[in-house]
N, C-alpha and C positions, 0 to 999 in steps of 0.2 A: 309416502307419496307427497310431492310438493304441492303447494297451493299457489293461487294466482298472485297473492300478496308477496310470497317468498320469491317467485320468479321476477316480479316487478322490481323488488329491492335489489336483486342480483344484477339485473340489467342496468338499473340506475347507478350502481357502484361501478359498472364497467363503461359508463357513458363516454368518458374521455377517449378510451380506446376505440369504442364503436364509431365515434365521430371521426377519429383520425384514420381509421381503416375502411371507411365507407367506400364501396363501389357497387354499381348496379349488379345484381346477381346474374345478368344475362350477358356479361362482357364476353365477346367472342375471342377465341384463341388466347385466353388468359386463365390462370387459375382463379377459381372463385375467391372472393374476398373472405378472410377468416371470420368476418362478423356473422356470416350466414350459417356458420357452424360453431358459433360461440356456445360454450357449455350452458350458459344461462338460457339462451334461446332454444337450444335442443331440449331443455327440460320442459318446455311448453308442450312437447309432444307426449309427455307422460301424464298430463293433467286430465282429470275427468271432464266431460263436456261442459258442465256448469262452470268449473274453474277456468277452462280454456276461454269460454265466452267472456267471463269476467276479466281475464287478462287482456284479451283483444280490445274490449271496451276501454280498459285503462290505458292501453297503448295509444289508441286513436285520439285521446284528448291531451296527450303530452307533446313534447317537442318533436322536431322533424325526424330525428333518427328513430324515435320510438314509434311514430306514425308509420314510418317505412317498415318497421318490423311487424307492426300489426297488419299492414296490408300484405306483407310477405306471407304471414301465417294464413291470412284469408285465401290467398292464391294457392298456397301449398296444400291446405287442408280443405279447400273448397267450401268455405263457410258461407253458404248462400244467404243466411239470415243477416249478413252484414252488407248486402248488395246496395241498400240505400245509402249507408254511410260511406261506402266505397265510391259510389257515384259522386257524392258531395266532395270527395277529396280530389276530383278532377279539377276543381276550381281553387285548390289550395295555392298559396303564394309561392311555394317552393317546388321547383321542377322535379326534384327527386320524389316528392310525395305524389305529384301528378302522374309521373311515369309508373311508379309502383301501383297506383290506383288503376291505371289502364291495364297493366299486366294482370291485376287481380280480377278485373271485370272479364278479361279474356278467359281466365281460368273458370270463372263461375258460369259464363255462357248462357244465362237466362235472357229473357226478353228485355228486362230492364237494363241489363248490362249492355246489350247491343245498342239500345236507344241512347244510353249514356255515352258510349264510344262515338256514335255518329255525330255528337254535338261538339267534339273536340275542334278547336279553332284551326283554320288554315295557317295562322301565324304562330302556332304553338312551337315550343322549342323542339329541335330535331330529336333529342333523347326521348321526349314524350311521344313524338310521332312514331319513333321506332317501336316503342312498346305497344302503341295502338295498332300499328301494322301487324305486328306479331299476333296480337289478339284477334284481328280480323282473319288472319290466316288460320288460326285454330277454330274460329267460329264458323267459317265457310258460309257466311250470310251475304247474299248478293246485294243487299242494301248498301254495302260498303263500297261498291264499285264507283259511284259518283265522287265519294270522298277521295278514294285512291286516284281517280282520274284527275282530280284537281291538283293533288299533290305532285303527281308525276310530271305534270305539265306546267307547274307553277314557275314563273320567272324567278330566278335566284334561289330556287329550292336547294337544300342541302343534297349533294350528290349521293351521300350514303342513304338518305331517305328515299331518293328516287330508285336506287338499286334495290332497296328493300321492298318498295312497292312492286317493282317488276317481278321479284321472286314470289311475292304474294299472289300476283296475277297469274304467274305460271301455275301455282297450286290451285287457284280458283278455276282457271280455264273457262271463263265465262265470256261469251261472244259480245256482251255489252261493253267489254273493256277494249275491243278492237280499235275504235277511233283514237283512244288515248295512246295505245301502244303504237299505232301508226304514226302519230305525231312525234313520238320518241324516235322511231326508226328513221323518220324523215328529217330529224333535227341535225343539221350538219355541224352544229356546234357542240353536240353531246359527245361524251367519251365513247370510244368504240365498245367497251365492255357493256355499257348501259344499253346501247343500241342492239347489241347481240343478245342481251337478256330479253329485250322486246321481241326479237325474232323468235326466240325460244318460246315465249308466251304465246305468240301468234301460232306457232306450230302446234302447241298443245291444244289450242282451241280447234284448229283444223277447219275443213270445209272450203267451199269455193271462194268465199270472200277472203279467208285467210291466205289462200293460194295467191289471189290477185294482189293482196297487199305485200306479200313477200316477193312476188315477181317485180313489183314496183321497187322493192329494196335492191334489186340488181343494179339499179341506176344510182345507188348511193355514192357519195363522194369518197368513201374510204374503202380500200380493197378488202380489209378484214370483214367489214359489214357485208359487202357484196358476196364474199365467199360464205359467210354464215347463212345468208339467204339461200344461196345455191345448195349448200349442204342440207338445209332443212327441207328444201323442196325435193331433193333426191331421196330422202328417207321415206317418202310416201309413194304408194303405187297409184299414180294419177294419170289416167289415160289422156288427159288434155295437155300434159306438161310438154311433150315433145313438140307439138304445134306452137305452143307459147314460146318455147325456147327458139324455135326456128324463126318466128317473127322477129324476136329481139336480135338474133344473130344477123339477120338480113337487113336490119335497120341501117340508116345512113351512117357513114363514117363519122366517128366522134360521139356516137351515142354510147353512154356508159352501160356496161352490163353485157356487151356483145361477147367478150372473151369468156365471161362466166357462162353465158348461154351455150357457147360452143363446148365448154367442158361438160355441161350437162348432156349435150347431144352426143358426146363420145359414148355414152351408155344407151341413149334412147333413139338415135337417128336411124331411120330406115334407109335403104339403098337409094330411094327416090330423093330423100332429103339430102343425102350426102352429095348427090350430083349438083344440088343447088349450092352447097357449101364450099365445094372445091375452088371456085374462083376467088374465095376469100384468102387464099394463099398468096394473093398479090395485093391484098388490101393495104391501104396506107397505115393502118393501125398495127403497130408491132405485135401486141399481145394477140390480136385477132389472127395475124399471119402465123404466129407460133402454133396456136390451137388448130387452125385450119390445116396446116401441113400434116398434122397427125392423122387426118382422115385418109391420106393416101394409103395407109396400111390397110384400111378397110376395103379399098377399091382394088389394089393390085394392078397387074397388067401394064400395058403401055402408058395408061394414064398416070399410074404411080411412078413409073420410070421417068416420064417427062416432068411431072410435078416435083419430084424429089431432086432431079437434076437442077431445076430452076431454084429450089430452096438452097442448094449448096452455094449458089453464087449470089444469094441475097446480101444486100449491103449490111444487114444486121447479123452479127455472128450468132445471136440466139436462135434465129431462124435456121441458119446453117446447121447448128447443133441439133435442133429438132429434126431436120431432114436426115442427118447422119444416124440419129437414134432409131428413126423409123426404118431407114434402109438396113441398119444392122439387124433389126428384128425380122424384117421382111426377107432378107437374103440369107439370114442365119450365118453371119460372119462376124468376126471381131475387128472393129474399126479403131478401137481405142487402146489396144495392146495393154490391157490391164488398168488403164487410167479410169478414174471416175469421170463419166462424161461431162458433168458440170465443172469439174476441175480443169478440163481442157480449155474452157473459155479464158482461164487465167494464164495460159501459156501459149503464146502466139505460134511458136514453132510446132508444138504438138497439134495445135488446131489446124495449121496448114497441112501437116502430114495426114491427119485424119480426113480432111476434106479431099485430099488427093486420092487416098485409098477408097473413099466412098465414090468419088467420081469415076474412078477406074472400074470399080465393081459394078456400078450402075451401067457404065458403057458396055461392059461385057455381058450384061444380063439380057437373056432372051426370054421375056415373060411368056407364060402360057396365055394364049388369047382368051379373052373373056373371063379372066380370073377374078372372081369375087368371093373367094373362099376364106379370106383372112377373118379370124374371129373378132367380134367387137371387144376392144379393150380400151381402157382409159390409159393413155400414154403417160410416162413420167413427165412431170412439169419441168420446164426450163426455168430455173430460178434467176433472179437478178433483174427482173423487169416488173414494174408496177404501172398500171394505167393510172392516170390522174382522175 
């Protein structure tokens, strides 16, 4: 069986290789650096407890690469007796040592470890912050929320750190993080994927306040963010959602989020609400008109015949296409002769022919009076249009 002194000497002989091959052990989407499976380091796992402690103490007073290895062993083997020394290493001059110290404290998870991690500076290197955030996610201690809130909203903060904070807040699902997450969601300069992570975190928290904040996100400047807010809202069974969507859909022209609210109402609207929405088929906003035309399938009858006929002559071909798709489903006929409906927009001749067939079919259609029997369905989206 090896001794601490033997393992130390083996590591010292391999120092040049260890320095050359050093990488953090948590690198995503990459093979772990060979130093963490170096034969000399693996021999540490064979040591008796007394020898192991002697080895770790010896590593923590040597150079950077050896301190990193000592901290790695503390984390892997959860050597809680080294909590004090590990916390001290958060102040070391080398970022690799500080990062490994943060990872080790997250693994130990005792009170002293949490308190040490809470003292990490806002100006710390992103690599160290990533280790701290991962530690917070493992510890699940709500005292970390103020630290994470500062980092996610800090001007000039590393985007990788902000994304990692969002993922940590998704795991924590603590309502104390909602103000910080809302600031991210409302930040029109933030990347879409970061704002969408904030939406996911708000969804995980749940509750009326979370719903209100995500409804506010329907007014975001980016379509992908608005759609993420809509999707998250529709995944919950919320009795107040339909009325909230209706209020947004009927807001003045130019209000962001109206089209998304209409998409939500394809699933949630009552017959009374649909009556209020049909006039939006003539709204100045193109996306609103597209979504509103789809409601004629729910109404049927003369109202649908008139509304769809009007949609076919709309100045925007996207509205005409939506009218044709609704008419095709309502009348159970083939208007596109095997073409993908959205491809018809790219071919003027086929578009005109399809419009003529739809107008002829609607003109010959004699609806049953009072028909309201069409099932509530979410219509296929007409692509190629994004609201600003």
